[in-house]
Structures are given as C-alpha cells and as structure tokens.
C-alpha positions as CSV (number, residue, x, y, z in Angstrom):
1,M,53.1,58.5,-190.4
2,S,55.8,59.8,-188.2
3,P,59.3,61.2,-190.2
4,L,60.8,58.8,-187.3
5,A,59.5,55.6,-188.9
6,S,61.7,56.0,-192.4
7,M,65.3,56.8,-190.0
8,A,67.9,54.3,-189.6
9,A,67.6,53.2,-186.6
10,E,70.9,54.6,-185.5
11,L,69.8,57.9,-186.3
12,V,66.9,57.8,-183.9
13,E,69.0,56.7,-181.2
14,L,71.4,59.7,-182.0
15,V,68.3,62.0,-182.2
16,G,67.1,60.6,-179.1
17,W,70.5,61.3,-177.2
18,R,70.2,64.7,-178.6
19,V,66.7,65.1,-177.4
20,L,67.7,63.9,-173.9
21,A,70.3,66.2,-173.6
22,A,69.2,69.4,-174.5
23,G,66.0,68.8,-172.7
24,D,65.9,65.8,-169.5
25,L,64.4,62.7,-169.0
26,L,60.8,63.7,-169.6
27,D,61.5,64.6,-173.1
28,Y,63.0,62.0,-173.8
29,V,60.5,59.4,-172.7
30,R,57.4,61.5,-175.5
31,F,60.4,61.1,-177.9
32,R,60.3,57.7,-177.3
33,A,56.5,57.5,-177.4
34,V,56.3,58.9,-181.1
35,C,56.0,55.8,-182.6
36,A,56.9,51.9,-182.5
37,H,59.8,52.8,-184.2
38,S,61.5,55.2,-181.8
39,W,60.7,53.1,-178.9
40,S,62.3,50.3,-180.4
41,S,65.3,52.3,-181.7
42,T,65.9,53.6,-178.1
43,I,67.2,52.7,-174.7
44,H,64.8,52.2,-172.4
45,P,65.6,54.6,-169.3
46,R,64.1,51.5,-166.7
47,G,67.6,49.6,-165.7
48,H,69.6,52.4,-166.5
49,G,68.1,54.7,-164.4
50,I,71.0,55.0,-162.2
51,T,74.2,53.5,-163.6
52,D,74.0,55.9,-166.5
53,S,74.0,59.7,-165.4
54,R,72.1,60.7,-168.6
55,F,68.9,59.4,-167.3
56,H,69.4,61.2,-163.8
57,P,66.5,63.7,-163.0
58,R,68.9,66.3,-161.9
59,R,65.9,69.0,-162.0
60,W,63.5,67.5,-161.0
61,M,62.3,67.8,-156.9
62,M,59.7,66.0,-154.8
63,L,57.3,68.1,-153.2
64,P,57.2,68.7,-149.3
65,D,55.0,66.1,-147.1
66,G,52.1,67.5,-145.8
67,H,49.5,70.5,-146.6
68,R,47.9,68.5,-149.3
69,L,50.3,68.8,-151.8
70,H,50.6,65.0,-152.7
71,L,47.9,63.0,-154.1
72,E,45.1,61.1,-151.8
73,D,45.4,57.9,-153.7
74,G,49.5,58.1,-153.5
75,R,51.1,59.5,-156.4
76,K,53.6,62.3,-155.2
77,R,54.0,65.5,-157.3
78,F,57.7,66.3,-158.6
79,L,58.0,69.3,-160.0
80,N,61.1,70.5,-162.9
81,L,62.6,73.7,-161.7
82,D,63.2,74.8,-165.1
83,T,60.2,74.4,-167.0
84,G,58.0,74.3,-163.9
85,V,56.1,71.2,-165.1
86,F,54.6,68.6,-162.7
87,V,54.5,65.0,-162.8
88,R,52.8,62.6,-160.2
89,P,54.2,59.2,-160.6
90,R,53.7,56.3,-158.0
91,V,56.9,55.8,-155.7
92,P,55.7,52.7,-153.3
93,L,58.9,53.0,-151.5
94,L,57.6,55.6,-149.8
95,D,55.6,54.3,-148.2
96,D,57.5,53.1,-145.5
97,H,60.7,55.2,-146.4
98,C,61.5,58.8,-145.7
99,V,64.2,60.9,-148.2
100,L,67.3,61.7,-146.7
101,C,68.4,63.9,-149.2
102,S,68.5,63.9,-153.1
103,V,71.7,62.8,-155.4
104,E,71.3,64.0,-158.9
105,G,67.3,64.1,-158.8
106,L,67.7,60.3,-157.4
107,L,66.0,59.5,-153.9
108,L,68.5,58.3,-151.2
109,M,65.9,56.8,-148.7
110,Q,65.8,54.8,-145.3
111,R,63.1,52.5,-143.9
112,Q,61.1,54.3,-141.2
113,H,60.3,51.3,-139.4
114,G,61.1,47.7,-139.0
115,D,64.4,46.7,-137.7
116,Q,67.3,49.3,-139.0
117,D,70.1,46.6,-138.4
118,E,68.7,45.0,-141.5
119,D,67.0,47.5,-143.3
120,P,69.5,48.7,-146.1
121,I,69.9,52.6,-147.1
122,C,68.4,52.4,-150.7
123,L,68.7,55.2,-153.7
124,L,66.0,55.0,-155.8
125,H,65.2,56.5,-159.2
126,P,61.4,58.0,-158.7
127,F,60.7,57.3,-162.4
128,T,62.3,54.4,-163.8
129,G,61.4,52.4,-159.9
130,D,65.2,51.5,-160.1
131,T,66.9,51.0,-156.9
132,A,70.5,50.2,-155.1
133,K,70.8,49.2,-151.9
134,F,73.7,49.4,-149.4
135,P,74.4,48.7,-146.1
136,P,72.0,49.8,-143.1
137,V,73.4,52.8,-141.0
138,T,72.1,53.2,-137.1
139,Y,73.7,54.1,-134.1
140,R,75.6,51.0,-134.0
141,T,77.1,51.9,-137.3
142,I,78.2,55.2,-136.0
143,V,79.8,53.5,-132.6
144,R,81.6,51.0,-134.6
145,L,82.9,53.6,-137.1
146,F,83.8,56.5,-134.9
147,G,83.8,54.7,-130.7
148,S,81.9,57.2,-129.8
149,T,79.1,59.5,-130.1
150,A,79.4,62.1,-128.0
151,R,79.2,64.7,-130.7
152,L,76.6,63.1,-132.7
153,N,72.6,63.7,-132.8
154,S,72.2,59.8,-132.4
155,H,69.5,57.6,-130.4
156,N,71.1,54.8,-128.1
157,N,67.6,52.7,-128.8
158,G,69.4,51.6,-132.1
159,S,67.0,53.6,-134.2
160,A,67.7,55.5,-137.5
161,Y,70.9,57.9,-137.0
162,L,70.2,59.5,-140.2
163,L,67.8,62.3,-140.3
164,P,66.0,64.0,-143.4
165,G,68.1,67.2,-144.0
166,R,70.9,66.7,-142.6
167,V,72.4,64.3,-145.5
168,T,74.6,65.3,-148.1
169,A,75.4,62.5,-150.9
170,S,77.3,62.0,-153.9
171,L,77.1,59.1,-156.6
172,T,79.6,57.6,-158.4
173,V,79.5,54.5,-160.6
174,D,82.5,53.0,-162.3
175,A,82.9,51.4,-165.9
176,E,81.6,47.9,-164.5
177,G,78.6,49.6,-163.6
178,F,79.3,49.3,-159.3
179,I,78.0,52.0,-157.4
180,M,79.2,53.6,-154.7
181,I,77.3,56.1,-152.3
182,T,79.6,58.5,-150.2
183,V,77.8,60.5,-147.5
184,V,78.8,63.7,-145.5
185,L,77.1,63.8,-142.5
186,L,76.2,67.5,-140.7
187,D,78.3,67.3,-137.9
188,V,80.7,64.4,-138.6
189,S,84.4,64.9,-139.4
190,R,85.2,61.9,-141.8
191,V,82.8,60.8,-145.1
192,L,81.2,57.8,-145.0
193,F,81.1,55.5,-148.4
194,A,79.7,52.2,-149.3
195,T,79.0,50.4,-152.6
196,T,76.1,48.4,-153.3
197,K,78.6,45.2,-152.7
198,D,79.5,46.1,-149.3
199,K,78.3,44.9,-145.7
200,Q,79.4,47.8,-143.9
201,W,79.9,51.2,-144.1
202,R,83.6,52.7,-144.4
203,L,85.1,55.7,-143.4
204,S,87.8,58.5,-144.9
205,A,91.1,58.0,-144.1
206,W,91.5,62.2,-143.6
207,I,89.1,64.4,-141.5
208,F,87.8,67.7,-142.3
209,S,86.1,70.6,-140.3
210,P,83.1,71.8,-142.6
211,N,81.2,74.5,-141.9
212,G,78.1,75.2,-143.0
213,S,77.0,74.8,-146.6
214,T,78.0,71.6,-148.0
215,I,76.4,70.6,-151.8
216,S,77.5,68.1,-154.3
217,S,77.5,67.7,-158.1
218,R,78.4,65.2,-160.6
219,G,80.2,63.2,-157.9
220,K,82.1,66.0,-156.2
221,F,81.8,67.9,-153.1
222,Y,82.3,71.4,-152.2
223,M,81.9,73.0,-148.6
224,L,83.1,75.4,-146.9
225,Q,86.0,75.0,-143.6
226,P,87.5,77.2,-141.3
227,K,91.5,78.1,-142.8
228,P,93.9,76.2,-140.0
229,T,96.5,79.3,-139.7
230,S,93.6,81.8,-139.3
231,S,90.8,82.4,-137.3
232,V,88.7,85.3,-140.0
233,E,89.2,83.0,-143.4
234,L,86.9,80.5,-145.0
235,Q,88.6,77.8,-147.4
236,I,86.3,76.4,-150.0
237,L,87.3,72.9,-150.2
238,Q,86.5,70.1,-153.0
239,I,86.0,66.4,-152.6
240,D,86.5,64.4,-156.0
241,P,85.6,60.7,-156.6
242,P,87.8,57.7,-155.4
243,R,90.7,57.4,-158.1
244,S,90.3,54.0,-158.6
245,E,88.4,53.5,-161.9
246,K,87.1,50.2,-159.9
247,I,85.2,51.5,-157.1
248,Y,84.2,47.9,-155.4
249,G,87.1,46.9,-153.0
250,S,88.6,50.5,-152.9
251,S,90.2,51.7,-149.9
252,S,90.0,54.6,-147.7
253,S,93.0,55.6,-149.4
254,S,91.8,55.5,-152.9
255,F,89.7,58.5,-151.7
256,P,91.3,62.0,-152.6
257,A,91.9,64.1,-149.6
258,P,89.7,67.4,-149.6
259,K,91.4,70.2,-152.0
260,V,91.6,74.0,-151.2
261,I,90.5,75.5,-154.4
262,A,89.7,79.1,-153.5
263,I,89.4,81.5,-150.4
264,C,86.0,83.1,-149.6
265,P,86.1,86.8,-150.8
266,T,86.1,88.5,-147.6
267,G,88.1,89.3,-144.5
268,M,85.6,88.5,-141.9
269,F,85.1,85.1,-140.7
270,N,81.2,84.5,-140.9
271,T,78.6,81.7,-141.5
272,L,76.6,83.4,-143.4
273,F,78.0,81.9,-146.8
274,E,75.9,79.3,-148.8
275,L,76.3,77.4,-151.3
276,V,74.3,76.5,-154.7
277,E,74.5,75.1,-158.1
278,C,72.9,77.2,-161.0
279,D,73.2,76.6,-164.5
280,S,75.9,74.1,-163.9
281,E,77.8,76.9,-162.1
282,I,79.1,76.4,-158.7
283,L,78.1,79.7,-156.9
284,L,78.4,81.0,-153.5
285,V,76.2,84.0,-151.7
286,D,77.9,85.9,-149.4
287,S,75.7,87.8,-146.7
288,S,78.4,88.6,-144.5
289,D,77.5,92.3,-145.3
290,Y,74.1,92.0,-144.4
291,V,74.7,93.7,-141.0
292,L,76.2,96.8,-141.9
293,S,75.2,97.6,-145.8
294,K,72.0,95.3,-146.1
295,R,74.2,94.0,-149.3
296,M,74.9,90.1,-150.6
297,A,76.8,89.1,-153.3
298,V,77.4,86.2,-155.6
299,Y,80.3,84.6,-157.0
300,K,80.9,81.8,-159.2
301,I,83.6,79.3,-157.7
302,A,84.9,79.2,-161.1
303,D,86.2,82.8,-161.0
304,L,87.4,82.8,-157.5
305,I,89.5,79.6,-158.5
306,Q,90.8,82.4,-161.0
307,G,91.6,84.5,-158.6
308,R,88.9,86.9,-160.2
309,V,86.9,88.3,-156.8
310,T,83.9,90.0,-158.9
311,P,80.3,89.7,-157.9
312,L,77.8,88.6,-160.3
313,T,75.8,91.5,-161.7
314,S,72.9,88.6,-163.0
315,I,72.0,85.3,-162.7
316,G,69.2,85.7,-165.4
317,D,65.6,84.4,-165.3
318,K,66.9,82.4,-161.9
319,A,65.8,83.0,-158.3
320,L,68.7,81.3,-155.6
321,L,66.7,79.8,-152.3
322,V,69.2,79.6,-149.7
323,G,69.7,78.7,-146.2
324,V,67.1,76.1,-147.0
325,R,68.7,73.0,-144.4
326,R,68.8,76.3,-141.8
327,S,65.4,76.6,-141.9
328,G,64.7,72.9,-140.8
329,S,63.3,71.9,-144.0
330,V,63.5,68.2,-145.3
331,I,64.3,69.5,-148.8
332,G,67.9,70.1,-147.0
333,R,69.9,72.0,-149.6
334,N,69.9,75.0,-151.5
335,L,68.0,75.6,-154.9
336,S,68.2,77.3,-158.0
337,V,65.0,78.1,-159.9
338,S,63.3,79.2,-163.0
339,L,60.5,81.6,-163.3
340,K,58.7,79.4,-165.2
341,A,58.4,77.1,-162.1
342,M,57.7,79.6,-159.5
343,P,56.3,82.7,-160.9
344,T,55.6,84.1,-157.4
345,I,58.9,85.2,-157.4
346,A,61.0,87.5,-159.9
347,G,64.3,86.7,-161.3
348,D,67.8,87.7,-160.4
349,M,66.6,86.7,-156.7
350,I,68.1,85.4,-153.6
351,V,65.4,84.5,-151.4
352,C,66.5,83.5,-147.6
353,H,65.2,84.0,-143.7
354,D,65.1,87.7,-142.8
355,P,67.9,88.1,-140.8
356,I,66.2,90.8,-138.6
357,H,62.4,89.6,-138.9
358,E,63.1,85.9,-138.7
359,K,59.7,84.4,-139.2
360,Y,59.4,86.2,-143.0
361,L,61.4,85.6,-145.7
362,G,63.4,87.7,-147.3
363,Q,64.0,88.9,-150.9
364,Y,67.3,89.8,-152.3
365,H,67.4,91.6,-155.2
366,I,71.1,91.0,-157.0
367,G,71.2,93.8,-159.6
368,S,69.5,96.7,-157.6
369,G,70.4,95.5,-154.1
370,T,67.3,96.0,-152.8
371,W,65.4,94.2,-150.0
372,S,61.6,93.3,-149.7
373,L,59.5,90.9,-147.5
374,R,57.5,87.9,-148.6
375,D,54.1,88.2,-147.8
376,M,53.2,85.7,-144.8
377,I,49.4,84.3,-145.3
378,C,49.6,81.0,-144.1
379,D,46.8,81.9,-142.1
380,I,44.2,82.6,-144.5
381,Y,42.0,79.8,-146.4
382,S,40.3,80.0,-149.7
383,A,36.8,79.0,-149.3
384,S,37.3,75.3,-150.1
385,G,39.8,75.2,-147.0
386,W,43.2,74.4,-149.1
387,C,46.1,76.3,-147.8
388,T,46.8,79.2,-149.7
389,C,51.0,79.4,-149.2
390,S,53.0,79.7,-152.2
391,L,55.3,76.6,-153.2
392,I,58.6,78.6,-151.8
393,D,57.0,79.1,-148.2
394,H,56.7,75.1,-148.0
395,I,60.0,74.5,-149.1
396,Y,61.1,76.6,-146.3
397,G,58.5,75.0,-144.3
398,A,57.2,78.3,-143.4
399,C,54.0,77.2,-143.7
400,H,51.8,76.5,-140.5
401,C,48.7,76.2,-141.9
402,F,46.4,73.4,-140.1
403,I,45.8,71.0,-143.0
404,G,47.2,67.5,-143.6
C-alpha cells in the first residue's frame, strides 16, 4: 500500500502542488497515478489546463513537422527542454490546424482550410485537450483594424493572415476565469487583443516600433525598439497585461503603454540582439561586436534595469538557441535548453547561424569566447534511410534531407 493512502486528503493535495511546483505537469500526473487516494485528493489538470497557470507546460516544445520526427499514427512528439523527456500525445486538432506560436507551452493555432471568416483562432493545451477560442484573424480583419495593408504581408483573397513563426502572443486570465490573448505581429506597430467572449479583435491605443526579437513570458512582452531621440541606441521595452482585474469588456485604454526598462549596452545601433528566457530570467544576447572581435555577450535584463552592465560568464548547463525566427523556422522563438534535452551541444553555448558561413550553425562558448561550426550532415543517411541530422538542425530548419 502506498504511504499516501493513509494521509489526509488535504495533505495529499498539498504534496501534489509541491510536486508540480518542483517539477512539471508530467511529474504531477505521475503523482496522481500512485494510488486511488492521490487521484481523488488532487485536481485533475483537464478542465484547468488553460485557466490555471500551474498546469501550463512552459518547458515543453512540439518538434517541427516533417523528416519523420512525429509518429505515423498521428501522434506528435513533444520534448521537455529541461529533462529531455519525450511524450507522444494524440492531438486531433493538428490534423487540420497549424501552430502559429507557443504561449507558455500552449499552442496558438489557426485552421488551415475552410472559411477563415468563420474559423476561430484556437488556444490548445496539448496534454489535457483544453481549448479556448478567439475571433478569426483574416485579411478582412486586418483591413478593418488598420484601414490599409500596404505594409503587411497578407493576401487579398481572404486567406489567413497569421503565419507560423511570425506571431508572438501572451496569455492573461482574470479572477473570473476570462481568457485574453494578446498578439504581436512581426510587422505591425500595435498589439491585437481579444477574449474568448469577443466577436472581434481590438487594437492597443498606442503604437510602437519593435526591432527584431520579441518574446513573451508570464503575460508580459519584452521587445527592442530604436530610441526616438537617437539613431544609434535600442531601448528594451516591457508591455504589461491589462490593468483591469476583469479583462472581458476592457477597453484599449486598459492596456498599459510599453515602458522603457533599460537601454541595450552598446553605443552602436545594431539589429543583432536577441531576447531569450532562461531559468525564469530574461536575457539579452548581444552579437554586435562579432564582426570586429568575434565576441558575443549575454546580459540579464534584471541587471540592466539596475544599471549593472556586466556580461554573464556562465549560464550553467544550459545552451541558448538564438536567431531561430530569422532562420525561417516555424518554431519562431529563441530557446534555452539543457544538456539532458540536447546532448549534442555543450553547456554555456550560444547557437546561431554563423554570420560568415551562413549555411552553417555556429557555436559560441560564453566562458572561453571561442567559436566553432556545427557539422552539417543532412546529406548523409543511415542504412535505414532515416535522417541523421540533430534536433538542433531541425529547430533551425537547417535540415534539407529528402525524407518526408
């Protein structure tokens, strides 16, 4: 008999929450499965997968499509970026939906076929099956919101405007359980937002000029923008969630305007900056000195806010995969990964496309300041015909093997 069977239900529930906080959703599911008492004393994630942030699969990533990375029976492979564990759930919605981006591990999706004027944007928890639906975004939506599409990469045949890898989104859930999605598009100067109760998307009352890397974390956006009074400096902006405790029915004015939290630590205007989240810290990766000194630097945004301009000398057993969006990959976001998840790379590494040998992936070691090129072997096949590229190559879209 499990020791849990003799414990009070309230204590079992508390232990379950601590297991979830110390590990992740998979650990919690295993804990619930120990015995009937632990199952009945704890909350089932299904039904709470979106509205309760404790159940968000933040450190899970769905592998890219193609190259036999997913199973032939339709199940999808997901990787835990910390532990290296794979799971293979069935995700029926992916049969006719494409993933636009990941939001705290949840999948923001749009239907690939059908009537885009009627098909909603869908937010899916891939492990619990919970969904939330938002108004459709189409060419007509963009015309209604912006009045012109001269600057936008859309199609006037009414096909879906949102494209995988070109969307960054954040999630907000209020005290009443209403869900809001806020979207930053790659080439639009305002954010779009809608709740599950809305019929149409709305725009922020303010505008901004994002420059390159944009990420979201726990309801907030972080992005870079040229300083209005300078042509050589970049500001680091933060956009907070809506101020209203009740998000349904909130107006555009309820969105706080972007606030400048720091200035990029370089005197030269350069687009080679990337933002990435690592161990709950937002990091700024600066490669602006690469051409002159072949050196990169990594800063904590929290340090820059306090005026401490000191590069990190180590990120432990983690590696940073940056420039993923610019590579054209559908992953669309920078990643931090552990050595357990990707043993083909060393710790304290930054992976990016090599600026000189563009078709290769470069590796920069933060501690030693040295560069190396990753071997590209996508034209070599094993005897069984399987692709021999590493997972990192697939994340960057650097594999070109002719394997379906």
